[in-house]
Structures are given as C-alpha cells and as structure tokens.
N, C-alpha and C positions, 0 to 999 in steps of 0.2 A: 504493500499499500504506500503511495506517495502523494500526499496532499499538501499543497502550498498554504501555509498560514502566515499572515503578516503579523509581526510582533512589534508594536509601537511603544517606545518609552525609554526607560533607563537601561543603558548597557555600560557597565563600569567594573572596577576592581572592588571586591569585598575584602576587607581586612577584619577578621573575626578572631577575637581572643575568647577561648573556651576553657572553663575550669569545671571540674566534678564537684567543687565545693559550693555550698550555699553562700551566696555573696549579698553584700549590702553596700551602700554608699561608703567609699573609703576602704573597701576590702583590698588587701594585697596578697594574692594566692598564687600558687604554681598552676600552670596550665599549658595550653598550646595556642600559638598564634598562626593563622593560615591566611594566605592571599590567594583568592580564587576569583574567577569571572563571576560577576553577579549583576544585581539590578533586576527589577521586576520583569522587564521585557526579556532580559537575558536568561533569567531563571526559567521563565515559561518556555522560551525557545529551546533551551537545553533539554528539558523534560519532553517536549513535543518530539524532539529528534530521537530520544530514547524509545519513543513509541512508534518510530518509523515514519513520522511526518516530515514535512520539508519547510522549516521556519525561515521567514525572510525578515531581517532586522531593519527596522527604520528608527534611527537614533542619531545622536550626535557624539562623535568620538574625535578627540583631538589628533592633530598630526604631530604627536609627541612620541617619545619611546614607549610610554605606557600605552598609548593608543595603538601603535603599531603592534605591540605584543598582544593586546586584547584582540585586534582583528585577526592576527595569526592564530590565536587560540580558538576563536570562534570558527574560523575556517576548518581547522583540524576537527572540530566537533560536528562538522557537516551543516553549519548555519550559513545562510546566504548573506554575505556582508556587502555585496557590490552596490547596494542602494543606500548605505549609511552615509550621512552627511558628515564630512571631514572638515573640521574647522582648522584654519591656519593660526587663528588667535586665541582660541579657547582650549584649556587643558582638558584632559580626559577625567571624567568625574570618578568619585570613589565614595565608598560607604565603609563606616567603621562601627563595630559593635563588640560589646562584652557580654558573654553569656555565662551564667552560672547554672547550677543544678536547679535553681529556682526560676529559670527562664532568662529573658533578655534584661540585663541590668541597665544598660544604657546604649544608645546608638546615635550616630550622627550621619546623616545623608548629605553629601556634598554633590548635588545634582545641578549646580548653577550653570554649567555649560549647556546642558539639555534645556533648561529653561530659557537661557539667553539665545539659543538657536531658534526658538519659536517655531513658526510653520515651515521652515527650511526643511525639516526632517520629513514633511509630508509631500514634498514635491513629486516623488514618484507616483503618488496616487492621482496627480492631476495632469501630468505632462506626457502621459501615454505609456510610461514604462510599467505601471501596474493598473492604471485606469485614467479616466478623463472625465470632465464634467458632463460629456455626452454619453460616455460609456463607463459608469462608475464601476469600481472593483466589486465583484459579487461573492468573493469567497469569505472565509473566516478572518476576523481581525481580533488580536488580543491587545488591548489598550490599557496602559497603566496610568495611575494618577500623579506621576511625577511631572506631567505637563502643567503649564500654568492654568489657572482658573480661566483666564481669558481665552487661551487656545482650546481648552475643553469645552467652553461655551460655543465657540465657533464650530468645533467638530459636531456638536449636538444638532446644528443647523445646517451643516454642510452637505451639498448633493454628492460629494465624493464618498461619503459614508452611508448613503441612502439605501443601497442594495446589499451592503455587507452583513454578515452575521457577526455582530460586534460584542465581544466579551470583555467586561471592564473590571479592573481591580484597583482599589486604592493602593497607593505606594506604602502608606503607613496610617495609623489612626489620626496622626496630626494632619494628614492631607485628605481625609475621607470627605470633608464637606466640599471639596473641589468638584466632587462628582455629581452634586445635586442637579446641575443643568442637563446632565445626561439622562435623567429620569424621563425626559420627554421622548427619548428615542424608542420607537416601537419595535425596533430591530435589535435592541440591546439586552444582554444578560449581565447582571450585576453580581460579582463575587465579593463578599465581605465577611469579617468575622463579627462576633457579637458586640465587641467594643465599637467597631466602626459603624455597625448598624445603629447603635445607640446615639452616636454623634450625628449621624444623618437624620435621625428622627427626634433629636433633642430630648432623649429620655433613656432609661435603662430598661433591660429585658432580662428576665430570668431564664429564658430558653431561646434556642435558635428559631423555633417554629413561631413563637410569638414576635420575635424580631422580623422575621420574613413576612409575616401578615402585616405588620406595621409598615414595612417598606412598600408593599403593594398599595396600601392605603394612601401612602404619600406620593403615589404616581409611577412607582417602578413597574415595569411590565413582566419581568422575570428575574428572580433572585435566587442565590444560593448563600446561605449563612452557615458558617462554621463556629464551633465553640471549643477549640482545643481537643481535649480527649473525650468531650461530651458529645451529645448529639448534634447532627447537622440537619439542615432543611433546605429543600428545594421547593420553591413556591412560584405559581402562576395563577392567573385568575381562575383556572379550572380546579385548583386545589393545592394542597401541601403534602409533600412526601418527606418523611424523616428517616434517619438511619443512625446507628451508633458506630463509631470507628472502632477498629481493633485496639486492644489495650497492649501498649508496648512500653518499654523503657526509653524515655526521652533522652537523647544524647546531643541534640541540637534543635534549634528553633527557626533561625533565619532561613527563609526560603520555603517553609512548609506550605504556607498559603498559596504561593506561586506554584508549587508542585501539585497541590489539590486542583487548582484551576486548569492547569495543563492536562493533567490526567483526566478531568472531566470533559474537556474539549476533545481529547483523543478518543474517549469512550463513545461520545455522541458522534464523532466522525465516522467510527466504524459501525455505527447503527445501533448501539446499545439502547434499550429502553431506559426512561428516567430512573427507575429504581436501581437498575444495574449499573448505570452510569454513576450515580451517587455512591454506590457501594465501592465501585472501582476506584474512584477518586479518593475516598477516605482510606482505602487499603494502601494506595500509592503514597499518600501523605504519611500514613503510619510508618510504612517502610522507610520513608526518607528520615523522619525524626529519630527513628531507632538506629539510623546509621547504616542500614542495609543497602541503601542506594548511594553510589559514589557522588560526591559534590561535583 
C-alpha cells in the first residue's frame, strides 16, 4: 500500500532528557539525553511511513547544518522533503523537554522559524505541485497547531483545503485555542487530549467522551479525544465510540499523541471500521510509550 499524505507543520530537532526518577521543579537526577528528529508534523510522518504510507512534508527548515542533517535524516526515513521551504535567514527549529517517571516536567518549543515562514510553506498546495485553486488537493492532510493563529484562520477558509481530508492536532495544550477557527471546516477531524479539549471548551471534563460531546456542541464536526492511559473517544454527530488503551509501563511521553493520530489515519486509510481504527491507534500509542517502537 502506498498512499501520499501531506504533513504540514513543525519539523525540527527534539532534545529530550529522560529519567526514571520522579521529578519536580529543581530536580537534578541522572538520566539520558537524546537528540532525534521531531515536531508534530515530523512525528506523524515518521509513524505514517512505518505503516507503509508516503508522507510529504510541508514545513520550514533552515539552510544551516542542523537543517541539512534533518533533511538527510528525513530522506533516509522515506519521507518526501522536496517541497519543504528552506530559508536562508531562519534557523532550523528545535524542541527541548525534560521527562521523569511522573511525565513531562517542562518543555520549550522553539518553532519561531515555522511561524515566521507563514504561508510560504503552503505554496505547493496552490502552485500546481500538489494542487491549485481550481484543482485543490483532495487527499489526506495532517495539520499541526504550530502554525500561527492567523494562518490557521486563513486555512479554515482557504479553497486549497476545501477538498482534502484534513486531520488536525494541537502542538501542545498552550496552543490548543489556535485551532478554534478550524471548527468551521466540515472536512476536518480534530485530535486532542483531555486537557486540550478543556481549553478549547473553557471547562474541565472528567472523561474523554464528555469532552468529545462538548467539542461537537461547540461546532467541531468530528473529534477524537484521548486521556493518557484512560479511555479515548471518537465522536461524530452520529454518535460516540469509546475504547480503553492497553495498560503498559510508560517509558516516554513526548510524541505519543502524534503516534496515536498517525496510527488512526493509517487504520482508516486501509479501510478499518471506526471501532477497529480507534483500537489500532490506542495500541500503537501504547506500544510507543512503552518503548516498543523506535523513535
């Protein structure tokens, strides 16, 4: 199976410090520090590639040594990088996080170059390479919330996205509210965790299913809500499906939501029914956080 899926958003270097100890502010503990390709769009693309699909990256990567290395790494992983916007003036973005046994302790996302590039990264969707205003791209698009609120608002109304199967994920809880304009897209599916759902609805929820129901009431057309090791929900106006993830020992957290989204897209691409697609995505995310899937 080979299906082209456009992945729009952050493609950067992840610098992750992990310790098996429970940590708090000010902790100084032994652990491991890794540097890996990351960013929401990149994480989704790498997972899609492992499922035999053909991801196309639309992002901003600097013409610096870090950017050249990132492009070369993506190429080796089977990702299409020829349409990435390469900036002469902007550096390659990066993300830094510290994770303990009790989850993410702190993280900083430096995605300023992606934000500064604006709609330049979308040019292939309008200049004929992927689509045009008269013949919009009609395949799947994975879109992440690292883009500016202004650009996301423009995407919500853009004819370039009108025929696509748009799958949307926030970059982080802090950027979740950027996605609100995209609720108006009838061809969009929203992937959020329980905290992000609460931020979008300006309230807290005890379960994923209640959060999913509220997102629909706020205008979203199709949503998937996860709650870590607890239940997840898939909701449309036709009803809500819930499922429990496999219980595993958590060894990492960063990238789990992106893995869930990519696995769900892959399952639906191969024709899985909603219940099976949700179960498959939860299993893939569980395998990822347990360390059974390589980064």
